[in-house]
Backbone as CSV, one residue per row, in Angstrom:
resi,resn,N_x,N_y,N_z,CA_x,CA_y,CA_z,C_x,C_y,C_z
1,UNK,-47.321,89.270,-216.769,-48.679,89.359,-216.228,-49.016,88.085,-215.448
2,UNK,-49.683,88.228,-214.348,-50.046,87.066,-213.555,-51.465,86.648,-213.871
3,UNK,-51.758,85.407,-213.624,-53.095,84.887,-213.885,-53.964,85.114,-212.672
4,UNK,-55.188,85.669,-212.914,-56.119,85.875,-211.822,-57.457,85.305,-212.218
5,UNK,-58.071,84.539,-211.331,-59.413,84.017,-211.564,-60.241,84.249,-210.307
6,UNK,-61.457,84.736,-210.514,-62.339,84.919,-209.369,-62.956,83.612,-208.960
7,UNK,-63.494,83.570,-207.737,-64.105,82.352,-207.245,-65.275,81.911,-208.098
8,UNK,-66.047,82.887,-208.584,-67.199,82.522,-209.399,-66.764,81.876,-210.684
9,UNK,-65.590,82.299,-211.205,-65.098,81.724,-212.448,-64.778,80.252,-212.278
10,UNK,-64.296,79.837,-211.111,-63.981,78.424,-210.877,-65.235,77.575,-210.827
11,UNK,-66.303,78.168,-210.289,-67.535,77.386,-210.179,-68.296,77.340,-211.496
12,UNK,-67.950,78.262,-212.411,-68.672,78.265,-213.680,-70.062,78.857,-213.549
13,UNK,-70.283,79.798,-212.595,-71.597,80.394,-212.427,-71.993,81.129,-213.685
14,UNK,-73.280,81.227,-213.903,-73.757,81.868,-215.121,-73.405,83.335,-215.166
15,UNK,-73.283,83.979,-213.959,-73.025,85.410,-213.995,-71.676,85.750,-214.579
16,UNK,-70.731,84.878,-214.552,-69.430,85.185,-215.141,-69.468,85.073,-216.634
17,UNK,-70.459,84.410,-217.170,-70.610,84.288,-218.606,-69.649,83.316,-219.231
18,UNK,-68.956,82.521,-218.424,-67.975,81.618,-219.000,-68.548,80.235,-219.250
19,UNK,-69.501,79.803,-218.398,-70.118,78.501,-218.563,-71.611,78.637,-218.317
20,UNK,-72.324,77.537,-218.470,-73.752,77.535,-218.182,-74.551,77.865,-219.420
21,UNK,-75.899,77.797,-219.293,-76.719,77.940,-220.474,-76.771,79.366,-220.964
22,UNK,-76.374,80.369,-220.143,-76.367,81.748,-220.624,-75.397,81.897,-221.771
23,UNK,-74.165,81.336,-221.583,-73.128,81.483,-222.585,-72.836,80.168,-223.291
24,UNK,-73.794,79.256,-223.287,-73.541,77.935,-223.830,-73.777,77.827,-225.313
25,UNK,-73.849,78.941,-226.026,-74.073,78.900,-227.457,-72.784,78.603,-228.181
26,UNK,-72.898,78.525,-229.512,-71.721,78.264,-230.328,-71.098,79.545,-230.836
27,UNK,-71.447,80.691,-230.213,-70.848,81.944,-230.655,-69.342,81.900,-230.471
28,UNK,-68.591,82.521,-231.412,-67.141,82.517,-231.280,-66.659,83.609,-230.376
29,UNK,-65.416,83.516,-229.951,-64.807,84.591,-229.168,-63.516,85.050,-229.838
30,UNK,-63.026,86.201,-229.391,-61.820,86.731,-229.983,-60.612,85.934,-229.536
31,UNK,-59.673,85.751,-230.415,-58.397,85.190,-230.016,-57.373,86.300,-230.064
32,UNK,-56.322,86.161,-229.269,-55.390,87.263,-229.130,-53.963,86.777,-229.172
33,UNK,-53.052,87.715,-229.425,-51.631,87.435,-229.337,-51.106,88.049,-228.061
34,UNK,-49.802,88.042,-227.831,-49.256,88.518,-226.564,-48.300,89.690,-226.767
35,UNK,-48.617,90.617,-227.644,-47.693,91.693,-227.938,-48.063,92.998,-227.247
36,UNK,-49.346,93.241,-227.064,-49.764,94.549,-226.566,-50.182,94.463,-225.104
37,UNK,-49.798,95.427,-224.315,-50.006,95.354,-222.869,-51.407,95.784,-222.473
38,UNK,-52.411,95.067,-222.946,-53.747,95.228,-222.418,-54.144,93.919,-221.772
39,UNK,-55.249,93.933,-221.010,-55.455,92.812,-220.115,-56.854,92.245,-220.187
40,UNK,-56.982,91.007,-219.777,-58.253,90.314,-219.668,-58.404,89.832,-218.235
41,UNK,-59.557,90.080,-217.621,-59.755,89.699,-216.231,-61.165,89.175,-216.062
42,UNK,-61.419,88.246,-215.133,-60.453,87.586,-214.274,-59.867,86.332,-214.891
43,UNK,-60.157,86.083,-216.158,-59.544,84.968,-216.850,-58.078,85.287,-217.108
44,UNK,-57.258,84.337,-217.601,-55.828,84.601,-217.751,-55.560,85.880,-218.511
45,UNK,-54.619,86.692,-218.031,-54.282,87.949,-218.666,-53.798,87.702,-220.082
46,UNK,-54.395,88.428,-221.025,-53.997,88.263,-222.408,-53.629,89.614,-222.979
47,UNK,-52.813,89.611,-224.023,-52.455,90.838,-224.705,-52.968,90.771,-226.122
48,UNK,-53.166,91.930,-226.751,-53.766,91.988,-228.059,-52.894,92.800,-228.985
49,UNK,-52.553,92.243,-230.102,-51.803,92.952,-231.119,-52.764,93.558,-232.120
50,UNK,-52.803,94.894,-232.295,-53.714,95.491,-233.258,-53.548,94.924,-234.659
51,UNK,-52.307,94.670,-235.068,-52.093,94.146,-236.407,-52.670,92.743,-236.553
52,UNK,-52.560,91.956,-235.484,-53.120,90.607,-235.524,-54.634,90.648,-235.513
53,UNK,-55.195,91.588,-234.718,-56.645,91.669,-234.603,-57.277,92.143,-235.907
54,UNK,-56.540,92.919,-236.703,-57.092,93.457,-237.932,-57.185,92.394,-239.021
55,UNK,-56.446,91.315,-238.894,-56.438,90.265,-239.897,-57.412,89.167,-239.524
56,UNK,-57.844,88.337,-240.510,-58.748,87.225,-240.178,-58.120,86.337,-239.119
57,UNK,-58.931,85.867,-238.163,-58.389,85.046,-237.093,-59.342,83.919,-236.770
58,UNK,-58.822,82.821,-236.300,-59.690,81.685,-235.973,-60.598,82.008,-234.807
59,UNK,-61.750,81.368,-234.766,-62.731,81.596,-233.719,-62.737,80.455,-232.712
60,UNK,-63.045,80.796,-231.468,-63.155,79.822,-230.391,-64.539,79.980,-229.783
61,UNK,-65.239,78.899,-229.440,-66.587,79.020,-228.886,-66.637,79.942,-227.682
62,UNK,-67.678,80.788,-227.614,-67.798,81.757,-226.525,-68.090,81.092,-225.196
63,UNK,-68.441,79.825,-225.190,-68.662,79.117,-223.928,-67.348,78.748,-223.261
64,UNK,-66.220,79.068,-223.909,-64.900,78.820,-223.336,-64.764,79.544,-222.007
65,UNK,-63.931,78.987,-221.119,-63.773,79.546,-219.770,-63.247,80.967,-219.795
66,UNK,-62.558,81.382,-220.864,-61.960,82.710,-220.897,-62.748,83.690,-221.751
67,UNK,-63.948,83.324,-222.188,-64.734,84.202,-223.064,-65.150,85.472,-222.334
68,UNK,-64.734,86.659,-222.809,-65.109,87.901,-222.135,-66.541,88.320,-222.424
69,UNK,-67.198,88.911,-221.441,-68.537,89.466,-221.590,-68.497,90.962,-221.855
70,UNK,-67.459,91.624,-221.380,-67.318,93.073,-221.514,-65.999,93.385,-222.203
71,UNK,-66.029,94.330,-223.131,-64.803,94.821,-223.760,-64.571,96.258,-223.298
72,UNK,-63.394,96.511,-222.765,-62.981,97.858,-222.361,-61.934,98.316,-223.358
73,UNK,-62.275,99.285,-224.178,-61.336,99.766,-225.182,-61.058,101.240,-224.957
74,UNK,-59.879,101.669,-225.363,-59.477,103.062,-225.162,-58.667,103.543,-226.352
75,UNK,-58.741,104.847,-226.613,-58.113,105.401,-227.803,-56.614,105.497,-227.754
76,UNK,-56.035,105.458,-226.558,-54.594,105.604,-226.412,-54.120,104.826,-225.192
77,UNK,-52.873,104.382,-225.232,-52.301,103.655,-224.103,-52.294,104.517,-222.839
78,UNK,-52.157,105.840,-223.007,-52.142,106.738,-221.844,-53.469,106.724,-221.089
79,UNK,-54.551,106.329,-221.756,-55.864,106.267,-221.104,-55.950,105.126,-220.084
80,UNK,-54.990,104.195,-220.148,-55.021,103.052,-219.244,-54.890,103.460,-217.782
81,UNK,-54.184,104.546,-217.502,-54.047,105.011,-216.122,-55.409,105.310,-215.501
82,UNK,-56.362,105.709,-216.339,-57.727,105.945,-215.865,-58.584,104.694,-215.982
83,UNK,-58.476,104.000,-217.106,-59.372,102.881,-217.365,-59.023,101.619,-216.572
84,UNK,-57.859,101.607,-215.920,-57.544,100.475,-215.063,-58.565,100.359,-213.922
85,UNK,-59.224,101.480,-213.583,-60.239,101.428,-212.529,-61.480,100.667,-212.992
86,UNK,-61.789,100.731,-214.275,-62.874,99.912,-214.817,-62.486,98.443,-214.776
87,UNK,-61.244,98.155,-215.149,-60.725,96.787,-215.100,-60.814,96.229,-213.681
88,UNK,-60.411,97.013,-212.702,-60.416,96.555,-211.315,-61.837,96.301,-210.811
89,UNK,-62.777,97.162,-211.210,-64.156,96.994,-210.750,-64.792,95.754,-211.366
90,UNK,-64.552,95.528,-212.645,-65.086,94.324,-213.286,-64.479,93.064,-212.671
91,UNK,-63.191,93.126,-212.346,-62.524,92.002,-211.693,-63.129,91.744,-210.315
92,UNK,-63.461,92.814,-209.602,-64.068,92.682,-208.279,-65.382,91.901,-208.347
93,UNK,-66.112,92.056,-209.455,-67.382,91.351,-209.622,-67.217,90.028,-210.372
94,UNK,-65.974,89.626,-210.629,-65.702,88.371,-211.330,-66.342,88.323,-212.721
95,UNK,-66.364,89.454,-213.394,-66.903,89.522,-214.747,-65.747,89.398,-215.739
96,UNK,-65.786,88.382,-216.576,-64.735,88.190,-217.570,-64.765,89.332,-218.578
97,UNK,-63.607,89.911,-218.865,-63.548,91.056,-219.766,-62.182,91.152,-220.429
98,UNK,-62.107,91.948,-221.461,-60.844,92.211,-222.125,-60.627,93.714,-222.211
99,UNK,-59.361,94.136,-222.159,-58.998,95.543,-222.253,-57.969,95.708,-223.363
100,UNK,-58.152,96.718,-224.217,-57.210,96.909,-225.309,-57.297,98.317,-225.875
101,UNK,-56.289,98.690,-226.648,-56.217,100.007,-227.284,-56.716,99.902,-228.718
102,UNK,-57.693,100.744,-229.054,-58.199,100.884,-230.425,-58.500,102.362,-230.648
103,UNK,-57.983,102.939,-231.703,-58.212,104.352,-231.993,-59.218,104.498,-233.130
104,UNK,-60.228,105.348,-232.912,-61.222,105.594,-233.960,-60.604,106.295,-235.160
105,UNK,-59.540,107.075,-234.918,-58.932,107.866,-235.990,-57.692,107.208,-236.589
106,UNK,-56.877,106.575,-235.746,-55.622,105.999,-236.233,-55.766,104.549,-236.686
107,UNK,-56.775,103.859,-236.159,-57.034,102.476,-236.598,-58.529,102.324,-236.912
108,UNK,-59.033,103.065,-237.880,-60.481,103.037,-238.146,-61.000,101.672,-238.594
109,UNK,-60.223,100.957,-239.398,-60.672,99.636,-239.849,-60.743,98.651,-238.689
110,UNK,-59.763,98.730,-237.802,-59.769,97.865,-236.629,-60.970,98.167,-235.743
111,UNK,-61.290,99.456,-235.555,-62.445,99.836,-234.739,-63.737,99.278,-235.332
112,UNK,-63.874,99.382,-236.643,-65.075,98.871,-237.305,-65.178,97.355,-237.177
113,UNK,-64.058,96.668,-237.418,-64.062,95.207,-237.344,-64.344,94.720,-235.928
114,UNK,-63.739,95.369,-234.953,-63.931,94.975,-233.561,-65.385,95.133,-233.152
115,UNK,-65.978,96.285,-233.487,-67.357,96.557,-233.092,-68.334,95.629,-233.798
116,UNK,-68.143,95.418,-235.089,-69.098,94.637,-235.875,-69.057,93.149,-235.550
117,UNK,-67.967,92.664,-234.969,-67.862,91.243,-234.624,-68.019,90.980,-233.132
118,UNK,-68.143,92.033,-232.330,-68.184,91.863,-230.869,-69.307,90.943,-230.420
119,UNK,-70.492,91.139,-230.969,-71.647,90.334,-230.559,-71.415,88.854,-230.831
120,UNK,-70.794,88.546,-231.964,-70.582,87.154,-232.345,-69.432,86.517,-231.564
121,UNK,-68.669,87.339,-230.867,-67.589,86.833,-230.028,-68.017,86.688,-228.574
122,UNK,-69.294,86.939,-228.281,-69.802,86.757,-226.926,-69.814,88.011,-226.078
123,UNK,-69.309,89.128,-226.611,-69.339,90.393,-225.869,-70.789,90.856,-225.719
124,UNK,-71.137,91.375,-224.546,-72.490,91.878,-224.302,-72.524,93.370,-224.016
125,UNK,-71.412,93.934,-223.545,-71.341,95.369,-223.273,-69.967,95.867,-223.704
126,UNK,-69.938,97.058,-224.324,-68.674,97.685,-224.705,-68.494,98.981,-223.939
127,UNK,-67.309,99.169,-223.375,-66.938,100.424,-222.710,-65.837,101.058,-223.547
128,UNK,-66.070,102.286,-224.007,-65.115,102.959,-224.892,-64.688,104.284,-224.280
129,UNK,-63.373,104.463,-224.119,-62.837,105.677,-223.505,-61.921,106.399,-224.490
130,UNK,-62.045,107.721,-224.539,-61.185,108.510,-225.426,-61.163,109.949,-224.936
131,UNK,-60.161,110.686,-225.392,-60.026,112.080,-225.008,-59.942,112.995,-226.222
132,UNK,-60.099,114.298,-225.997,-60.037,115.267,-227.088,-61.232,115.129,-228.008
133,UNK,-60.958,114.931,-229.294,-62.037,114.650,-230.256,-62.441,113.194,-230.057
134,UNK,-63.173,112.959,-228.993,-63.414,111.595,-228.493,-64.540,110.924,-229.262
135,UNK,-64.229,110.394,-230.430,-65.238,109.790,-231.287,-65.304,108.273,-231.164
136,UNK,-64.468,107.681,-230.327,-64.380,106.222,-230.273,-65.714,105.568,-229.924
137,UNK,-66.358,106.022,-228.865,-67.624,105.407,-228.447,-68.675,105.513,-229.542
138,UNK,-68.744,106.664,-230.194,-69.720,106.858,-231.258,-69.457,105.974,-232.461
139,UNK,-68.195,105.846,-232.838,-67.838,104.984,-233.967,-68.174,103.534,-233.644
140,UNK,-67.842,103.101,-232.433,-68.156,101.736,-232.027,-69.672,101.512,-232.049
141,UNK,-70.428,102.465,-231.517,-71.885,102.331,-231.469,-72.495,102.271,-232.863
142,UNK,-71.855,102.915,-233.824,-72.386,102.923,-235.189,-72.298,101.560,-235.859
143,UNK,-71.443,100.677,-235.315,-71.213,99.379,-235.950,-71.719,98.201,-235.131
144,UNK,-72.504,98.463,-234.081,-73.036,97.369,-233.273,-74.341,97.799,-232.632
145,UNK,-75.183,96.826,-232.316,-76.406,97.116,-231.561,-76.232,96.807,-230.076
146,UNK,-75.038,96.388,-229.682,-74.749,96.162,-228.269,-74.712,97.505,-227.534
147,UNK,-74.997,97.511,-226.224,-74.888,98.755,-225.466,-73.438,99.235,-225.399
148,UNK,-73.247,100.525,-225.664,-71.918,101.142,-225.638,-71.908,102.226,-224.573
149,UNK,-70.943,102.149,-223.664,-70.793,103.130,-222.592,-69.537,103.947,-222.862
150,UNK,-69.677,105.263,-222.935,-68.555,106.136,-223.245,-67.982,106.776,-221.994
151,UNK,-66.656,106.781,-221.900,-65.969,107.431,-220.775,-65.059,108.522,-221.336
152,UNK,-65.400,109.793,-221.117,-64.551,110.882,-221.602,-63.279,110.989,-220.753
153,UNK,-62.142,111.121,-221.411,-60.875,111.277,-220.706,-60.563,112.753,-220.452
154,UNK,-59.934,113.015,-219.324,-59.510,114.372,-219.011,-58.414,114.783,-219.977
155,UNK,-58.577,115.930,-220.609,-57.623,116.398,-221.608,-56.835,117.593,-221.086
156,UNK,-55.650,117.776,-221.641,-54.787,118.876,-221.193,-55.325,120.228,-221.626
157,UNK,-55.873,120.302,-222.834,-56.292,121.589,-223.382,-57.556,122.132,-222.723
158,UNK,-58.593,121.308,-222.620,-59.893,121.778,-222.142,-60.383,121.007,-220.923
159,UNK,-59.474,120.320,-220.253,-59.773,119.648,-218.992,-60.873,118.596,-219.099
160,UNK,-61.067,118.046,-220.297,-62.030,116.978,-220.475,-63.376,117.406,-221.024
161,UNK,-63.635,118.716,-221.095,-64.915,119.172,-221.634,-65.045,118.826,-223.107
162,UNK,-63.939,118.891,-223.849,-63.978,118.506,-225.266,-64.310,117.024,-225.400
163,UNK,-63.716,116.210,-224.555,-63.985,114.765,-224.577,-65.440,114.475,-224.232
164,UNK,-65.939,115.165,-223.219,-67.323,114.956,-222.784,-68.310,115.287,-223.897
165,UNK,-68.139,116.466,-224.494,-69.078,116.888,-225.538,-68.978,116.012,-226.775
166,UNK,-67.755,115.586,-227.115,-67.579,114.717,-228.278,-68.256,113.364,-228.076
167,UNK,-68.304,112.904,-226.834,-68.893,111.593,-226.525,-70.395,111.669,-226.348
168,UNK,-70.878,112.713,-225.673,-72.288,112.759,-225.295,-73.193,113.277,-226.408
169,UNK,-72.665,114.101,-227.319,-73.521,114.731,-228.327,-73.702,113.852,-229.556
170,UNK,-74.289,112.690,-229.353,-74.540,111.759,-230.449,-75.835,112.121,-231.169
171,UNK,-75.878,111.890,-232.484,-77.122,112.148,-233.211,-78.195,111.149,-232.816
172,UNK,-79.446,111.563,-232.914,-80.557,110.670,-232.580,-80.485,109.410,-233.433
173,UNK,-80.640,108.278,-232.786,-80.638,107.010,-233.490,-79.434,106.139,-233.202
174,UNK,-78.336,106.733,-232.740,-77.125,105.982,-232.379,-76.739,106.380,-230.955
175,UNK,-77.319,105.733,-229.945,-77.075,106.164,-228.562,-75.740,105.682,-228.007
176,UNK,-75.168,106.522,-227.155,-73.993,106.167,-226.347,-74.296,106.586,-224.914
177,UNK,-74.219,105.651,-223.984,-74.414,105.998,-222.577,-73.141,106.638,-222.045
178,UNK,-73.173,107.944,-221.821,-71.960,108.684,-221.466,-71.845,108.869,-219.959
179,UNK,-70.684,108.516,-219.425,-70.423,108.624,-217.995,-69.618,109.892,-217.691
180,UNK,-69.199,110.036,-216.450,-68.449,111.216,-216.027,-67.038,111.206,-216.602
181,UNK,-66.401,112.359,-216.561,-65.022,112.498,-217.033,-64.072,111.783,-216.077
182,UNK,-63.146,111.000,-216.624,-62.046,110.448,-215.852,-62.393,109.259,-214.970
183,UNK,-61.724,109.178,-213.814,-61.826,108.021,-212.920,-63.254,107.703,-212.498
184,UNK,-64.074,108.693,-212.060,-65.455,108.347,-211.693,-66.215,107.698,-212.841
185,UNK,-65.976,108.183,-214.053,-66.630,107.608,-215.218,-66.185,106.182,-215.488
186,UNK,-64.896,105.913,-215.298,-64.374,104.560,-215.515,-65.003,103.575,-214.530
187,UNK,-65.077,103.974,-213.273,-65.672,103.115,-212.245,-67.156,102.889,-212.528
188,UNK,-67.874,103.977,-212.836,-69.315,103.857,-213.064,-69.636,103.110,-214.349
189,UNK,-68.776,103.209,-215.345,-68.991,102.445,-216.580,-68.946,100.949,-216.282
190,UNK,-67.994,100.547,-215.451,-67.909,99.135,-215.063,-69.142,98.707,-214.276
191,UNK,-69.578,99.544,-213.349,-70.764,99.222,-212.554,-72.024,99.187,-213.418
192,UNK,-72.086,100.075,-214.398,-73.220,100.082,-215.333,-73.223,98.788,-216.144
193,UNK,-72.046,98.374,-216.593,-71.943,97.111,-217.335,-72.383,95.936,-216.470
194,UNK,-71.975,95.945,-215.201,-72.390,94.893,-214.273,-73.913,94.887,-214.128
195,UNK,-74.519,96.062,-214.014,-75.973,96.157,-213.870,-76.688,95.607,-215.100
196,UNK,-76.139,95.874,-216.289,-76.737,95.353,-217.523,-76.666,93.829,-217.534
197,UNK,-75.509,93.287,-217.219,-75.338,91.833,-217.195,-76.210,91.190,-216.118
198,UNK,-76.389,91.900,-214.999,-77.136,91.351,-213.868,-78.617,91.171,-214.172
199,UNK,-79.121,91.818,-215.225,-80.534,91.650,-215.586,-80.883,90.199,-215.880
200,UNK,-79.921,89.432,-216.375,-80.184,88.028,-216.697,-79.347,87.068,-215.860
201,UNK,-78.704,87.588,-214.811,-77.836,86.763,-213.968,-78.126,87.073,-212.494
202,UNK,-79.024,86.334,-211.867,-79.433,86.630,-210.490,-78.271,86.688,-209.503
203,UNK,-77.297,85.810,-209.633,-76.171,85.807,-208.692,-75.359,87.089,-208.813
204,UNK,-75.211,87.580,-210.026,-74.493,88.836,-210.225,-75.300,90.014,-209.683
205,UNK,-76.614,89.946,-209.822,-77.487,90.981,-209.267,-77.340,91.048,-207.753
206,UNK,-77.214,89.880,-207.117,-77.031,89.845,-205.669,-75.696,90.458,-205.266
207,UNK,-74.665,90.196,-206.051,-73.358,90.822,-205.778,-73.455,92.337,-205.853
208,UNK,-74.235,92.841,-206.809,-74.392,94.288,-206.951,-75.141,94.870,-205.760
209,UNK,-76.158,94.152,-205.287,-76.877,94.605,-204.089,-75.943,94.654,-202.875
210,UNK,-75.120,93.635,-202.734,-74.184,93.595,-201.613,-73.174,94.735,-201.700
211,UNK,-72.742,95.059,-202.900,-71.826,96.180,-203.106,-72.478,97.486,-202.638
212,UNK,-73.728,97.698,-203.019,-74.443,98.911,-202.618,-74.622,98.970,-201.102
213,UNK,-74.899,97.824,-200.503,-75.083,97.787,-199.044,-73.790,98.138,-198.314
214,UNK,-72.653,97.607,-198.798,-71.358,97.945,-198.185,-71.057,99.428,-198.342
215,UNK,-71.395,99.959,-199.487,-71.157,101.378,-199.757,-71.980,102.256,-198.814
216,UNK,-73.250,101.880,-198.630,-74.120,102.634,-197.717,-73.594,102.552,-196.284
217,UNK,-73.155,101.364,-195.889,-72.649,101.182,-194.532,-71.421,102.049,-194.278
218,UNK,-70.532,102.151,-195.260,-69.339,102.977,-195.116,-69.699,104.441,-194.897
219,UNK,-70.717,104.926,-195.637,-71.135,106.315,-195.467,-71.788,106.539,-194.111
220,UNK,-72.651,105.609,-193.701,-73.329,105.741,-192.409,-72.333,105.710,-191.245
221,UNK,-71.260,104.953,-191.399,-70.282,104.814,-190.321,-69.145,105.829,-190.380
222,UNK,-69.197,106.694,-191.371,-68.120,107.674,-191.534,-68.119,108.666,-190.367
223,UNK,-66.933,108.984,-189.871,-66.780,109.965,-188.802,-65.848,111.073,-189.240
224,UNK,-66.038,112.247,-188.683,-65.228,113.415,-189.007,-64.266,113.686,-187.852
225,UNK,-62.980,113.655,-188.131,-61.975,113.883,-187.083,-61.813,115.372,-186.809
């Protein structure tokens, strides 16, 4: 894996959440090993071992340059083909984040531990993607008061409708913000996370406005051959 850092990360702007008074608390962050092929962007790419994450681990202050603001988790490694679009969008906005595999059904203790400690590790938004009986987002939301965005994965059996209904039909009191099935949902989940972070980060809000302006310009300038 190569190291990638956005320009904002070098300056330590508050919108990246790595430095400044926004993230200047003594909250801890997650530490990771290098066994599992999930990624952290735009800070140095890191990998996460589920077995290591499930055990007690030392804490590092969340004001560290690599402290992630957003966690992108998925129920299976195969979901990465879709969720890489969330990773790319967050990287485009220079938002520090981590990506990893956690299953609500196969690693329930890990899911609970990850969700319940996310706030104390400096995470502000969680994006959870799963397919089929897609309970990951709901399980994560049950163990944290942080905003949780669910991305239903397209499934072979029911083309993603099972994933959508499993994610969106949450009982009253435990909300999950559910996005579209597949790639559009992954992209919009990242943009939604950026919008949430931008509420307290003016520079990030300006980046989001510029993104919308470029998008509008592309549509206005579109021609039909």
